[in-house]
N, C-alpha and C positions, 0 to 999 in steps of 0.2 A: 178075174178080166181082164184082159189087159184093156188100156184106152185107148183113141182112136182117134186118130185128127188128120184133119184135112186141110192137102193143100192149096186148095183156091179162097179156105177163107185167111189164108195169109196172101195172098194173092189181094183180096180185099181189105184187106186192112196195110196194105205197105202205102198208099198213094199218095205218099208226101209228093206237094206241092214245090215248085223251085224258089230257091231262095231269094229276094229281088231287091240289090242293091245299087237305092240311089245314090246318080253320082253327082250328076246337077241336074238339072228344069229337062234339059236331055237327055240326061242318058242315063240308064236304067242298065246294071251288069242282072243276066239270072243264069242261076246257080243251077243246074242241076241235081236232087236227089240221087245219092251214092248207089250205088246197083251193088248187088253183095259182093262178088271179084274187090271193087275198090272197100268196100265197107271194114277187108278180110287183109286187105293193105295196111288200112285206115288204123288200124289193131296191130297192128306188124312197127306201120312207120315208131321212130329210134330218134327221129327233129321235129322241132314246132314246122320247118321247111315243105320237109315234104308231107306230113298232116296235112300242109292247111293248101299244099297244092295239089294230093288223094281231091281233100274236097270242095275244092273251086275246079277245077277239072280244067278243061280245057277258054273258063278265064282265067287262070293263073296268072296268067302273065300279065292280065289290064289292071287284076287285081294287086299284085307287088310291084307294080309300077305307082299303083296308089300309095299302098305304104312302106315302100323300104327308107324312103328319109321323111319320115315319118315317126315320132314318139314310139317306142314298141307298145307302150300297153293301149293303142287303136289297135292296130294286130290279136291281141293276146283278147279287145274284145268278142273285133270279133265272133275270131274261132268259137269263141263260147258262142256265140249269137247263131252259127253255122251249126257246130252242133248241138243247142236244144231246136232248133229250125229241122234239123232232122234228126232227131229222138235218140240220139245220141251221149246225152249226155245223162239219160233218169230221170231228164225232163220232160214235159208234156211237149209232142214236137209242135213246130207251129201251121199253120194251114192245113 
């Protein structure tokens, strides 16, 4: 007999919280979890810039302003934390 899976169970499990990036005492950037289409685009992305733009969504412009002139390790660490938080790296998702 073939196994049967429940789509509602997938929906219930897929409740990632936004990634909150504190920039200053008064500013927190909230990055929403990627939807299914964005996940597919991330999988197809061939550059770090495109991957970050997809991960950050409508917050990419602000995030880019913050990191563009900084040490490259910063964006590398941020990308890893985003992937971990949203469960894209095989690690447990945050939130």
